[in-house]
N, CA, C, O and CB atoms as a CASP TS submission, in Angstrom:
PFRMAT TS
TARGET T0000
AUTHOR 0000-0000-0000
METHOD Language model
MODEL 1
PARENT N/A
ATOM      1  N   UNK     1     293.339 -97.910 163.774  1.00  0.00           N
ATOM      2  CA  UNK     1     294.087 -97.188 165.083  1.00  0.00           C
ATOM      3  C   UNK     1     295.501 -98.247 165.283  1.00  0.00           C
ATOM      4  O   UNK     1     295.351 -99.333 165.843  1.00  0.00           O
ATOM      5  CB  UNK     1     292.856 -97.196 166.774  1.00  0.00           C
ATOM      6  N   UNK     2     296.302 -97.988 164.979  1.00  0.00           N
ATOM      7  CA  UNK     2     297.782 -98.600 165.119  1.00  0.00           C
ATOM      8  C   UNK     2     297.746 -98.945 166.958  1.00  0.00           C
ATOM      9  O   UNK     2     297.273 -98.373 167.940  1.00  0.00           O
ATOM     10  CB  UNK     2     299.269 -97.172 164.515  1.00  0.00           C
ATOM     11  N   UNK     3     298.402 -99.992 166.748  1.00  0.00           N
ATOM     12  CA  UNK     3     299.105-101.314 167.495  1.00  0.00           C
ATOM     13  C   UNK     3     300.377-101.109 167.494  1.00  0.00           C
ATOM     14  O   UNK     3     301.269-101.127 166.646  1.00  0.00           O
ATOM     15  CB  UNK     3     298.904-102.730 166.855  1.00  0.00           C
ATOM     16  N   UNK     4     300.269-100.839 169.006  1.00  0.00           N
ATOM     17  CA  UNK     4     302.117-100.512 169.393  1.00  0.00           C
ATOM     18  C   UNK     4     302.406-101.901 170.892  1.00  0.00           C
ATOM     19  O   UNK     4     301.509-102.243 171.662  1.00  0.00           O
ATOM     20  CB  UNK     4     302.412 -98.026 170.354  1.00  0.00           C
ATOM     21  N   UNK     5     303.854-102.445 170.924  1.00  0.00           N
ATOM     22  CA  UNK     5     303.736-103.343 171.912  1.00  0.00           C
ATOM     23  C   UNK     5     304.091-102.806 173.045  1.00  0.00           C
ATOM     24  O   UNK     5     304.386-101.610 173.032  1.00  0.00           O
ATOM     25  CB  UNK     5     304.380-104.426 171.711  1.00  0.00           C
ATOM     26  N   UNK     6     304.138-103.406 174.049  1.00  0.00           N
ATOM     27  CA  UNK     6     303.711-103.163 175.355  1.00  0.00           C
ATOM     28  C   UNK     6     304.820-104.114 176.022  1.00  0.00           C
ATOM     29  O   UNK     6     305.175-105.140 175.442  1.00  0.00           O
ATOM     30  CB  UNK     6     302.050-103.520 175.656  1.00  0.00           C
ATOM     31  N   UNK     7     305.357-103.729 177.273  1.00  0.00           N
ATOM     32  CA  UNK     7     306.735-103.964 177.742  1.00  0.00           C
ATOM     33  C   UNK     7     305.715-104.641 179.246  1.00  0.00           C
ATOM     34  O   UNK     7     305.180-103.855 180.028  1.00  0.00           O
ATOM     35  CB  UNK     7     308.090-102.245 177.880  1.00  0.00           C
ATOM     36  N   UNK     8     305.618-106.061 179.400  1.00  0.00           N
ATOM     37  CA  UNK     8     304.597-105.911 181.463  1.00  0.00           C
ATOM     38  C   UNK     8     305.732-106.956 181.805  1.00  0.00           C
ATOM     39  O   UNK     8     306.167-108.042 181.424  1.00  0.00           O
ATOM     40  CB  UNK     8     302.118-106.830 181.928  1.00  0.00           C
ATOM     41  N   UNK     9     305.928-106.075 182.657  1.00  0.00           N
ATOM     42  CA  UNK     9     307.324-106.812 183.825  1.00  0.00           C
ATOM     43  C   UNK     9     306.437-107.597 184.886  1.00  0.00           C
ATOM     44  O   UNK     9     305.658-106.695 185.194  1.00  0.00           O
ATOM     45  CB  UNK     9     308.518-105.339 184.934  1.00  0.00           C
ATOM     46  N   UNK    10     306.090-108.593 185.571  1.00  0.00           N
ATOM     47  CA  UNK    10     305.049-109.361 186.211  1.00  0.00           C
ATOM     48  C   UNK    10     305.987-109.961 187.656  1.00  0.00           C
ATOM     49  O   UNK    10     306.686-110.912 187.307  1.00  0.00           O
ATOM     50  CB  UNK    10     304.374-110.700 185.009  1.00  0.00           C
ATOM     51  N   UNK    11     306.155-109.613 189.207  1.00  0.00           N
ATOM     52  CA  UNK    11     306.625-110.535 189.730  1.00  0.00           C
ATOM     53  C   UNK    11     306.567-110.983 190.430  1.00  0.00           C
ATOM     54  O   UNK    11     306.397-110.410 191.506  1.00  0.00           O
ATOM     55  CB  UNK    11     307.163-110.607 189.801  1.00  0.00           C
ATOM     56  N   UNK    12     306.684-112.612 190.325  1.00  0.00           N
ATOM     57  CA  UNK    12     306.158-113.905 190.373  1.00  0.00           C
ATOM     58  C   UNK    12     307.258-114.374 191.754  1.00  0.00           C
ATOM     59  O   UNK    12     308.472-114.215 191.889  1.00  0.00           O
ATOM     60  CB  UNK    12     306.291-114.839 188.680  1.00  0.00           C
ATOM     61  N   UNK    13     306.176-115.032 192.694  1.00  0.00           N
ATOM     62  CA  UNK    13     306.567-115.868 194.128  1.00  0.00           C
ATOM     63  C   UNK    13     308.157-116.523 194.184  1.00  0.00           C
ATOM     64  O   UNK    13     308.633-117.331 194.981  1.00  0.00           O
ATOM     65  CB  UNK    13     305.408-117.303 194.287  1.00  0.00           C
ATOM     66  N   UNK    14     308.788-115.816 192.975  1.00  0.00           N
ATOM     67  CA  UNK    14     310.204-116.838 192.919  1.00  0.00           C
ATOM     68  C   UNK    14     311.574-116.205 193.413  1.00  0.00           C
ATOM     69  O   UNK    14     312.685-116.566 193.802  1.00  0.00           O
ATOM     70  CB  UNK    14     310.541-117.310 191.282  1.00  0.00           C
ATOM     71  N   UNK    15     310.445-114.415 193.034  1.00  0.00           N
ATOM     72  CA  UNK    15     311.602-113.076 193.371  1.00  0.00           C
ATOM     73  C   UNK    15     312.237-113.114 191.909  1.00  0.00           C
ATOM     74  O   UNK    15     313.455-112.934 191.875  1.00  0.00           O
ATOM     75  CB  UNK    15     313.048-113.405 194.874  1.00  0.00           C
ATOM     76  N   UNK    16     311.442-113.366 190.439  1.00  0.00           N
ATOM     77  CA  UNK    16     312.135-112.933 189.576  1.00  0.00           C
ATOM     78  C   UNK    16     310.775-112.346 189.128  1.00  0.00           C
ATOM     79  O   UNK    16     309.608-112.420 189.512  1.00  0.00           O
ATOM     80  CB  UNK    16     313.083-113.869 188.748  1.00  0.00           C
ATOM     81  N   UNK    17     311.484-111.708 188.106  1.00  0.00           N
ATOM     82  CA  UNK    17     310.310-110.558 187.352  1.00  0.00           C
ATOM     83  C   UNK    17     310.772-111.341 185.497  1.00  0.00           C
ATOM     84  O   UNK    17     311.763-111.599 184.815  1.00  0.00           O
ATOM     85  CB  UNK    17     310.980-108.011 187.701  1.00  0.00           C
ATOM     86  N   UNK    18     308.482-111.461 185.410  1.00  0.00           N
ATOM     87  CA  UNK    18     308.989-112.559 184.359  1.00  0.00           C
ATOM     88  C   UNK    18     307.904-110.929 183.589  1.00  0.00           C
ATOM     89  O   UNK    18     306.974-110.239 184.006  1.00  0.00           O
ATOM     90  CB  UNK    18     308.375-114.955 184.392  1.00  0.00           C
ATOM     91  N   UNK    19     308.908-110.984 182.085  1.00  0.00           N
ATOM     92  CA  UNK    19     308.585-109.685 181.205  1.00  0.00           C
ATOM     93  C   UNK    19     307.926-110.590 180.074  1.00  0.00           C
ATOM     94  O   UNK    19     308.434-111.571 179.532  1.00  0.00           O
ATOM     95  CB  UNK    19     310.079-108.584 180.647  1.00  0.00           C
ATOM     96  N   UNK    20     306.058-109.753 179.733  1.00  0.00           N
ATOM     97  CA  UNK    20     305.964-109.947 178.531  1.00  0.00           C
ATOM     98  C   UNK    20     305.783-108.842 177.783  1.00  0.00           C
ATOM     99  O   UNK    20     305.755-107.698 178.237  1.00  0.00           O
ATOM    100  CB  UNK    20     305.150-110.741 178.333  1.00  0.00           C
ATOM    101  N   UNK    21     305.605-109.273 176.164  1.00  0.00           N
ATOM    102  CA  UNK    21     305.246-108.000 175.159  1.00  0.00           C
ATOM    103  C   UNK    21     303.532-108.469 175.342  1.00  0.00           C
ATOM    104  O   UNK    21     303.005-109.479 175.807  1.00  0.00           O
ATOM    105  CB  UNK    21     306.107-108.065 173.121  1.00  0.00           C
ATOM    106  N   UNK    22     303.113-107.504 174.877  1.00  0.00           N
ATOM    107  CA  UNK    22     301.535-107.570 174.492  1.00  0.00           C
ATOM    108  C   UNK    22     301.414-106.340 173.861  1.00  0.00           C
ATOM    109  O   UNK    22     301.965-105.284 174.169  1.00  0.00           O
ATOM    110  CB  UNK    22     300.404-107.720 175.750  1.00  0.00           C
ATOM    111  N   UNK    23     300.281-106.675 172.520  1.00  0.00           N
ATOM    112  CA  UNK    23     300.340-106.179 170.905  1.00  0.00           C
ATOM    113  C   UNK    23     299.481-104.652 171.895  1.00  0.00           C
ATOM    114  O   UNK    23     299.907-104.510 173.041  1.00  0.00           O
ATOM    115  CB  UNK    23     299.114-107.497 169.151  1.00  0.00           C
ATOM    116  N   UNK    24     298.811-104.041 171.613  1.00  0.00           N
ATOM    117  CA  UNK    24     297.636-103.646 172.117  1.00  0.00           C
ATOM    118  C   UNK    24     297.849-102.017 171.572  1.00  0.00           C
ATOM    119  O   UNK    24     298.943-101.458 171.504  1.00  0.00           O
ATOM    120  CB  UNK    24     297.457-103.992 173.862  1.00  0.00           C
ATOM    121  N   UNK    25     296.990-101.621 171.334  1.00  0.00           N
ATOM    122  CA  UNK    25     296.696 -99.970 170.854  1.00  0.00           C
ATOM    123  C   UNK    25     297.123 -98.828 171.193  1.00  0.00           C
ATOM    124  O   UNK    25     296.738 -98.866 172.361  1.00  0.00           O
ATOM    125  CB  UNK    25     295.654 -99.588 171.005  1.00  0.00           C
ATOM    126  N   UNK    26     297.753 -97.564 171.066  1.00  0.00           N
ATOM    127  CA  UNK    26     298.525 -97.045 171.679  1.00  0.00           C
ATOM    128  C   UNK    26     297.394 -96.296 172.312  1.00  0.00           C
ATOM    129  O   UNK    26     297.676 -95.174 172.732  1.00  0.00           O
ATOM    130  CB  UNK    26     299.652 -96.466 171.004  1.00  0.00           C
ATOM    131  N   UNK    27     296.411 -96.632 172.427  1.00  0.00           N
ATOM    132  CA  UNK    27     295.548 -95.886 173.951  1.00  0.00           C
ATOM    133  C   UNK    27     295.117 -96.785 174.802  1.00  0.00           C
ATOM    134  O   UNK    27     293.946 -96.929 175.156  1.00  0.00           O
ATOM    135  CB  UNK    27     294.122 -95.022 173.716  1.00  0.00           C
ATOM    136  N   UNK    28     295.810 -97.249 175.062  1.00  0.00           N
ATOM    137  CA  UNK    28     295.955 -99.338 175.635  1.00  0.00           C
ATOM    138  C   UNK    28     294.841 -98.406 177.376  1.00  0.00           C
ATOM    139  O   UNK    28     294.778 -97.212 177.668  1.00  0.00           O
ATOM    140  CB  UNK    28     299.070-100.510 176.298  1.00  0.00           C
ATOM    141  N   UNK    29     294.355 -99.320 177.910  1.00  0.00           N
ATOM    142  CA  UNK    29     294.629 -98.682 179.129  1.00  0.00           C
ATOM    143  C   UNK    29     295.368 -99.912 180.109  1.00  0.00           C
ATOM    144  O   UNK    29     295.219-101.131 180.023  1.00  0.00           O
ATOM    145  CB  UNK    29     293.147 -98.023 179.762  1.00  0.00           C
ATOM    146  N   UNK    30     296.000 -99.320 180.820  1.00  0.00           N
ATOM    147  CA  UNK    30     297.249-100.250 181.950  1.00  0.00           C
ATOM    148  C   UNK    30     296.475-100.867 182.381  1.00  0.00           C
ATOM    149  O   UNK    30     296.695-101.753 181.555  1.00  0.00           O
ATOM    150  CB  UNK    30     298.205 -99.621 183.227  1.00  0.00           C
ATOM    151  N   UNK    31     295.414-101.420 183.165  1.00  0.00           N
ATOM    152  CA  UNK    31     294.739-102.713 183.183  1.00  0.00           C
ATOM    153  C   UNK    31     294.121-103.614 182.482  1.00  0.00           C
ATOM    154  O   UNK    31     293.366-104.554 182.730  1.00  0.00           O
ATOM    155  CB  UNK    31     294.152-102.679 183.682  1.00  0.00           C
ATOM    156  N   UNK    32     294.664-103.069 181.406  1.00  0.00           N
ATOM    157  CA  UNK    32     293.768-104.456 180.100  1.00  0.00           C
ATOM    158  C   UNK    32     295.408-104.920 179.978  1.00  0.00           C
ATOM    159  O   UNK    32     295.877-106.043 179.795  1.00  0.00           O
ATOM    160  CB  UNK    32     292.627-103.681 177.858  1.00  0.00           C
ATOM    161  N   UNK    33     295.911-103.950 180.107  1.00  0.00           N
ATOM    162  CA  UNK    33     297.488-104.531 179.310  1.00  0.00           C
ATOM    163  C   UNK    33     298.075-105.776 180.349  1.00  0.00           C
ATOM    164  O   UNK    33     298.370-106.878 179.886  1.00  0.00           O
ATOM    165  CB  UNK    33     298.996-102.961 179.241  1.00  0.00           C
ATOM    166  N   UNK    34     298.238-105.374 182.165  1.00  0.00           N
ATOM    167  CA  UNK    34     298.675-105.652 182.618  1.00  0.00           C
ATOM    168  C   UNK    34     297.838-107.356 182.855  1.00  0.00           C
ATOM    169  O   UNK    34     298.428-108.306 183.369  1.00  0.00           O
ATOM    170  CB  UNK    34     298.965-104.608 183.318  1.00  0.00           C
ATOM    171  N   UNK    35     296.653-107.401 182.440  1.00  0.00           N
ATOM    172  CA  UNK    35     295.489-108.368 182.782  1.00  0.00           C
ATOM    173  C   UNK    35     296.038-109.384 181.458  1.00  0.00           C
ATOM    174  O   UNK    35     296.345-110.504 181.867  1.00  0.00           O
ATOM    175  CB  UNK    35     293.582-107.579 182.693  1.00  0.00           C
ATOM    176  N   UNK    36     296.200-109.214 180.095  1.00  0.00           N
ATOM    177  CA  UNK    36     296.744-109.576 179.228  1.00  0.00           C
ATOM    178  C   UNK    36     298.313-110.492 180.088  1.00  0.00           C
ATOM    179  O   UNK    36     298.426-111.592 180.630  1.00  0.00           O
ATOM    180  CB  UNK    36     296.848-108.221 178.231  1.00  0.00           C
ATOM    181  N   UNK    37     298.945-109.751 179.918  1.00  0.00           N
ATOM    182  CA  UNK    37     300.319-110.797 180.529  1.00  0.00           C
ATOM    183  C   UNK    37     299.858-111.181 181.068  1.00  0.00           C
ATOM    184  O   UNK    37     299.578-112.256 180.536  1.00  0.00           O
ATOM    185  CB  UNK    37     301.540-110.587 181.174  1.00  0.00           C
ATOM    186  N   UNK    38     299.113-111.097 182.660  1.00  0.00           N
ATOM    187  CA  UNK    38     298.643-111.696 184.007  1.00  0.00           C
ATOM    188  C   UNK    38     298.059-112.822 183.649  1.00  0.00           C
ATOM    189  O   UNK    38     297.970-113.656 184.549  1.00  0.00           O
ATOM    190  CB  UNK    38     297.683-110.872 184.861  1.00  0.00           C
ATOM    191  N   UNK    39     297.453-113.229 182.180  1.00  0.00           N
ATOM    192  CA  UNK    39     297.023-114.502 182.024  1.00  0.00           C
ATOM    193  C   UNK    39     297.650-114.968 180.644  1.00  0.00           C
ATOM    194  O   UNK    39     297.242-115.801 179.835  1.00  0.00           O
ATOM    195  CB  UNK    39     295.458-114.570 182.100  1.00  0.00           C
ATOM    196  N   UNK    40     298.424-114.410 180.640  1.00  0.00           N
ATOM    197  CA  UNK    40     299.350-115.387 179.425  1.00  0.00           C
ATOM    198  C   UNK    40     300.094-116.109 180.691  1.00  0.00           C
ATOM    199  O   UNK    40     299.831-117.294 180.895  1.00  0.00           O
ATOM    200  CB  UNK    40     300.706-114.342 178.016  1.00  0.00           C
ATOM    201  N   UNK    41     301.221-115.276 181.739  1.00  0.00           N
ATOM    202  CA  UNK    41     301.539-115.961 182.830  1.00  0.00           C
ATOM    203  C   UNK    41     301.278-116.810 184.013  1.00  0.00           C
ATOM    204  O   UNK    41     302.094-117.174 184.859  1.00  0.00           O
ATOM    205  CB  UNK    41     301.793-115.505 183.071  1.00  0.00           C
ATOM    206  N   UNK    42     299.740-117.126 183.926  1.00  0.00           N
ATOM    207  CA  UNK    42     299.258-117.258 184.484  1.00  0.00           C
ATOM    208  C   UNK    42     298.931-118.988 183.941  1.00  0.00           C
ATOM    209  O   UNK    42     298.926-119.876 184.793  1.00  0.00           O
ATOM    210  CB  UNK    42     298.557-116.138 184.633  1.00  0.00           C
ATOM    211  N   UNK    43     298.656-119.331 182.374  1.00  0.00           N
ATOM    212  CA  UNK    43     298.830-120.217 181.409  1.00  0.00           C
ATOM    213  C   UNK    43     299.608-120.856 181.406  1.00  0.00           C
ATOM    214  O   UNK    43     299.418-121.988 180.962  1.00  0.00           O
ATOM    215  CB  UNK    43     298.866-119.936 180.525  1.00  0.00           C
ATOM    216  N   UNK    44     301.274-120.369 182.041  1.00  0.00           N
ATOM    217  CA  UNK    44     302.694-121.068 181.115  1.00  0.00           C
ATOM    218  C   UNK    44     302.645-121.658 182.376  1.00  0.00           C
ATOM    219  O   UNK    44     301.723-121.380 183.144  1.00  0.00           O
ATOM    220  CB  UNK    44     304.359-120.129 180.416  1.00  0.00           C
ATOM    221  N   UNK    45     303.643-122.542 182.721  1.00  0.00           N
ATOM    222  CA  UNK    45     304.341-123.530 183.754  1.00  0.00           C
ATOM    223  C   UNK    45     305.544-122.236 184.357  1.00  0.00           C
ATOM    224  O   UNK    45     306.708-122.513 184.066  1.00  0.00           O
ATOM    225  CB  UNK    45     305.212-125.270 182.797  1.00  0.00           C
ATOM    226  N   UNK    46     305.426-121.436 184.827  1.00  0.00           N
ATOM    227  CA  UNK    46     306.318-120.305 185.577  1.00  0.00           C
ATOM    228  C   UNK    46     305.288-120.318 187.129  1.00  0.00           C
ATOM    229  O   UNK    46     304.058-120.367 187.112  1.00  0.00           O
ATOM    230  CB  UNK    46     306.353-118.399 184.491  1.00  0.00           C
ATOM    231  N   UNK    47     306.179-120.260 188.446  1.00  0.00           N
ATOM    232  CA  UNK    47     305.245-119.551 189.635  1.00  0.00           C
ATOM    233  C   UNK    47     304.184-118.594 189.666  1.00  0.00           C
ATOM    234  O   UNK    47     304.141-117.672 188.851  1.00  0.00           O
ATOM    235  CB  UNK    47     305.938-118.947 190.376  1.00  0.00           C
ATOM    236  N   UNK    48     303.499-118.724 190.377  1.00  0.00           N
ATOM    237  CA  UNK    48     302.455-117.915 190.906  1.00  0.00           C
ATOM    238  C   UNK    48     303.050-116.538 190.287  1.00  0.00           C
ATOM    239  O   UNK    48     304.217-116.281 190.582  1.00  0.00           O
ATOM    240  CB  UNK    48     302.255-118.006 192.660  1.00  0.00           C
ATOM    241  N   UNK    49     302.559-115.905 189.706  1.00  0.00           N
ATOM    242  CA  UNK    49     302.803-113.995 189.803  1.00  0.00           C
ATOM    243  C   UNK    49     301.771-112.906 190.476  1.00  0.00           C
ATOM    244  O   UNK    49     300.571-112.892 190.200  1.00  0.00           O
ATOM    245  CB  UNK    49     302.812-113.344 188.191  1.00  0.00           C
ATOM    246  N   UNK    50     302.251-112.209 191.180  1.00  0.00           N
ATOM    247  CA  UNK    50     301.398-110.916 191.622  1.00  0.00           C
ATOM    248  C   UNK    50     300.473-110.548 190.814  1.00  0.00           C
ATOM    249  O   UNK    50     300.554-110.009 189.711  1.00  0.00           O
ATOM    250  CB  UNK    50     302.118-109.740 191.797  1.00  0.00           C
ATOM    251  N   UNK    51     298.815-111.149 191.959  1.00  0.00           N
ATOM    252  CA  UNK    51     298.403-110.127 190.596  1.00  0.00           C
ATOM    253  C   UNK    51     297.391-108.321 191.080  1.00  0.00           C
ATOM    254  O   UNK    51     296.314-107.811 190.773  1.00  0.00           O
ATOM    255  CB  UNK    51     296.992-111.443 189.391  1.00  0.00           C
ATOM    256  N   UNK    52     298.741-107.908 192.075  1.00  0.00           N
ATOM    257  CA  UNK    52     298.505-107.122 192.368  1.00  0.00           C
ATOM    258  C   UNK    52     298.828-105.440 190.806  1.00  0.00           C
ATOM    259  O   UNK    52     299.820-105.107 190.157  1.00  0.00           O
ATOM    260  CB  UNK    52     299.199-107.425 193.759  1.00  0.00           C
ATOM    261  N   UNK    53     298.213-105.211 190.835  1.00  0.00           N
ATOM    262  CA  UNK    53     298.636-104.516 189.214  1.00  0.00           C
ATOM    263  C   UNK    53     299.650-103.400 189.690  1.00  0.00           C
ATOM    264  O   UNK    53     300.491-103.026 188.873  1.00  0.00           O
ATOM    265  CB  UNK    53     297.080-103.648 188.171  1.00  0.00           C
ATOM    266  N   UNK    54     299.631-102.835 190.967  1.00  0.00           N
ATOM    267  CA  UNK    54     300.650-101.460 191.477  1.00  0.00           C
ATOM    268  C   UNK    54     302.804-102.487 191.356  1.00  0.00           C
ATOM    269  O   UNK    54     303.923-102.055 191.082  1.00  0.00           O
ATOM    270  CB  UNK    54     299.856-100.835 194.169  1.00  0.00           C
ATOM    271  N   UNK    55     302.233-103.915 191.759  1.00  0.00           N
ATOM    272  CA  UNK    55     303.122-104.328 190.843  1.00  0.00           C
ATOM    273  C   UNK    55     303.970-104.431 190.240  1.00  0.00           C
ATOM    274  O   UNK    55     305.127-104.333 190.650  1.00  0.00           O
ATOM    275  CB  UNK    55     303.078-104.366 190.497  1.00  0.00           C
ATOM    276  N   UNK    56     303.570-104.698 188.896  1.00  0.00           N
ATOM    277  CA  UNK    56     303.527-104.889 187.641  1.00  0.00           C
ATOM    278  C   UNK    56     304.035-103.348 187.001  1.00  0.00           C
ATOM    279  O   UNK    56     303.351-102.358 187.262  1.00  0.00           O
ATOM    280  CB  UNK    56     302.030-105.443 187.257  1.00  0.00           C
ATOM    281  N   UNK    57     305.096-103.242 186.275  1.00  0.00           N
ATOM    282  CA  UNK    57     305.757-102.481 185.685  1.00  0.00           C
ATOM    283  C   UNK    57     305.421-102.246 184.019  1.00  0.00           C
ATOM    284  O   UNK    57     305.872-103.030 183.184  1.00  0.00           O
ATOM    285  CB  UNK    57     306.972-102.933 186.011  1.00  0.00           C
ATOM    286  N   UNK    58     304.632-101.152 183.665  1.00  0.00           N
ATOM    287  CA  UNK    58     304.263-101.610 181.706  1.00  0.00           C
ATOM    288  C   UNK    58     305.719 -99.949 181.616  1.00  0.00           C
ATOM    289  O   UNK    58     306.250 -99.136 182.373  1.00  0.00           O
ATOM    290  CB  UNK    58     301.346-101.086 180.610  1.00  0.00           C
ATOM    291  N   UNK    59     305.710-100.347 180.148  1.00  0.00           N
ATOM    292  CA  UNK    59     306.733 -99.744 179.726  1.00  0.00           C
ATOM    293  C   UNK    59     305.864-100.246 178.144  1.00  0.00           C
ATOM    294  O   UNK    59     305.389-101.372 177.993  1.00  0.00           O
ATOM    295  CB  UNK    59     308.463-100.286 180.336  1.00  0.00           C
ATOM    296  N   UNK    60     305.794 -98.835 176.792  1.00  0.00           N
ATOM    297  CA  UNK    60     305.635 -99.118 175.625  1.00  0.00           C
ATOM    298  C   UNK    60     307.406 -98.953 175.370  1.00  0.00           C
ATOM    299  O   UNK    60     308.455 -98.428 175.744  1.00  0.00           O
ATOM    300  CB  UNK    60     304.432 -98.140 174.824  1.00  0.00           C
ATOM    301  N   UNK    61     306.736 -99.868 174.421  1.00  0.00           N
ATOM    302  CA  UNK    61     308.241-100.234 173.521  1.00  0.00           C
ATOM    303  C   UNK    61     308.635 -99.938 171.997  1.00  0.00           C
ATOM    304  O   UNK    61     308.188-100.503 170.998  1.00  0.00           O
ATOM    305  CB  UNK    61     308.403-101.731 173.489  1.00  0.00           C
ATOM    306  N   UNK    62     309.512 -98.986 172.062  1.00  0.00           N
ATOM    307  CA  UNK    62     309.617 -98.456 171.075  1.00  0.00           C
ATOM    308  C   UNK    62     310.190 -98.452 169.865  1.00  0.00           C
ATOM    309  O   UNK    62     309.945 -97.546 169.069  1.00  0.00           O
ATOM    310  CB  UNK    62     309.738 -97.901 171.346  1.00  0.00           C
TER
END
């Protein structure tokens, strides 16, 4: 199965969007991409990101 790079933007409490690259298969579920980015953000030093799936922007990087 081929892997692809996805961009996942998460809004945070400081009003910024934090964008993460997530490497996953072409048929990855949007929820899995969201949680991968959210956990990466949550482990970092940045302000809290929204854990609302609908607030995230997910796009494939071609």
